[in-house]
Structures are given as structure tokens and as C-alpha cells.
N, C-alpha and C positions, 0 to 999 in steps of 0.2 A: 665324650672323649674329644680331644682336640686333634686336628689333622696331623700335626707333627708326631704325636704319640702313636697314632694309627699307622702312619707310614713307617715309623721306626720298628714296628713289629715284623716287617718283611725282612728276610735275610738278604734280599736283593738291595735293600736301601739302608744298610746298616751304618753307612758313613754319615755322621751328624751334619757335616757341611753340605753334603749333597741333599740331604733331607730338608735342611733349613732353606736352601735355595729353591728346591722343588716346591716345597709347601708355600713359599712366598707368592707364587703366581696363581694360587687358587683363591677363589672368592667365597665367602660364607653367605649362605641364604637360609632363611627360615620359612617353613611352611606350616600353616595352621592345619589342624585336622580337617580333612575333606578337600583341601586345596590340591590342584593338579601340578605335578612337576613336569609332565609332558602330556600332550593330547594326541591321540591317533590322527594321522594325516596332517599334522601341523609341523612346521619347521622345527628341527631339533639339531643343534650343533654342539652340545656340551657333553662332558663326562662328569659323573657325580660320585662322591663318596658320602654315604649316609653316616653322619657322626652320631646321631641319636634319633630315636623315634622309629616308626614303622611305615613302610610303603607297600603297596600292592600294585602289580601291573596287570593289565587286561587288554584283550582284543575284542572289538565289537564287530559283529558281522553285519551284512547289509540289512538284515531284518531287525537289528537293534539288540540282538542277544549278545550279552557280554560273557566272556570266558576268562577267568583268572589264569594267568600264565606265570606269575612269579610273586614271591614274597621277599621282603627285605627288612631285617631288623638290625639297627645300628649297633656298633660300627661295622660297616661293610661297604663294598663297592657295588654300585648299581650296574647291571649288565652294560658292558661297553657299547658305546654309540654305534659301532660298526655292526653289532649283532641285534640292534633294536631300531635301526633306521634303514631306509632305502631312498637313495637320491635326495638325501637331506630331510626327508619326512619321517616322522615317527611312525613305526608300525604298531606301537602300543600306547595306551594311556597309563600313566603312573600317578596314583593318588596317595596322599598321606592318610593313613588310617589312625594316626596319632599326630600331635604336634611333632615337627621334625626339624633338625638342624643338619644342613648339608654343606659340603664344599663342592665347588664346580670349577671346571676349567674348559676352555674351548677345545674341541677335538683336534683342530689344526695345531694349536699351540702345544697340546700334549704330543702330537705326532712329531713336531719339531724337536721337542725335548727328548723324545725317544731316539731320534736320529743323532743328537749331539751327546747323549749320555747313556752308556751301556747299562748302568744300574736301573735307570728309569725304563729303558727298553725291556730289560729282563722282568721288571716288576709288572709292567703293562701287559707283556705277552703272557705272563703267568696268570694274570687276572682273566684274560680272554680265554685261555685254556680251561680255567675253572668254570667259567660261564658256559662254555660249550659242553663240558662234561655234565654239568647240572641239567642242561637241556636234553642231552641224550639219555640221562638217567630217567627223567620224567617221561620222555617218549617211550622208553622201554617199559616203564611202569604202566602206562596207559594201554600199551599194546599187549602186554604179557600177563598182567595180574588181574585177579578178580577184585571186586569192590572191597572185600574184607582185607585182601592182601595189599591193595593200594593204600588203605588206611594204615595198616601195619608199617608199610614202607615209609609213608609220610611221617609217622610218629618216630621212626628210627632216624630219618634224614633231618627232620625239623622238630626236635624235642621242644615242648612247651608252646608250639605255634597254635595248638588247639585252644590255648588260654589267651592267646595274643590277637588272633585274627577272627573275624566273623565266620561262623561255620558255613554260611552261604558261599563265601569266597573259597574256603577249603573244599567244599563239595564241587564247586566249579573246577578248581585246580585238578581234582582227582577224577573228573569226568563222570561224576555221579550226581543224582539229584539231592537237594537238601534233605528230603524225606529219607532217601536211602542212607545218607550219612548219619542221620539221627538214629535210624534203626541199627546200623552197624555199631555205633557208639553205645546204644542201649544194650545190645547183645553182649558187648565186651563187659559192661558193668554187671550184667546178670551172671557172668562167669566167675566174677570175683567173690 
């Protein structure tokens, strides 16, 4: 999908002239499967729209253990910079799990556009609200649900992601081991 078509899907950006002007300041980038869009603790100043392909974000602890914290299937907006950076440094690593096409804009440029354009401001604020809601939903899932219920929640929230992303990433995202995820999936197949 091209950026203009993606932006036109938002009721906040329904004016074609506004969309054309806004889309013109974004730059296209391609990522090969396995390439990083962002690296934890590295400088990060951009906002991204994933036009096609798949990405996964993760956090690595001091012992080198990596935990998956997000999935992206294009077309979609990658979690806004303000929610994935601190003091200009990325809190997460984001890697392409397939070849990907993205559009990017500098965060300061987007902020300036938000100040000068109410439709852009409304669109961007809506994106941030959605990202925060997804984060809260996942935190609730991890705190309140059993492993089987987490998998059921994941399937409801992210249909087809089991066929899209490696199961090791899904297990990490759900806070279970890959072996536990495999057992939960096998148990569901045996019920059918």
C-alpha cells in the first residue's frame, strides 16, 4: 500500500489536499528480512509507517535475554517515537521479520506539522492513544491471564499472527516458554 492511500483511510485526514501535502514530507525506506529499523540504546528520531511487510520489537536485558514486546504487520503505524524512546535513545530493537517497505518522518518535523495542522494533530494523537491502549491490554493479559488464556487473547487480538511470526517470538510476547506455547497449541489441536 502507498502512504497516501494509508493516510486517506483515517477520518482525521479525509481532505485530499491535506493528505497530499502531509504525505510529501515522508521518505520511503526498504528493509531486508533480518535488518534492524531501530536498535536498543541507539539514537532514534523518526516516526514510521509500515506500508508492507512485518516487524517485531524487543527489549534485551543486561543478561542478553530478549523479550518480544510488539508485532507489526503492514500497513500500520509503528509505535510512536515518544512511546519507544527516552532522551533520544531507543528503548527497543525493531527488526524486519520479512522484507519491508516503510515511510519515515523526523519526529520534530511531525510535531511541527501537528502544531500547524489540526487534522495531522488529531491523526497523530489517535495513533498514540491506540498504541497506549495496546500496551495496557498486553500488560493486563500478562498480569491477569493463565498461559492458555493468554494464547486465546493473542489469537483474538492478532488473528493469523501465529502463521506470520516465529512461535519463539509469540511465546516471548506472551511471557511463556516456547515449550509451553507448543504444548498449549497442541492441546488446542487435540480438542478439535
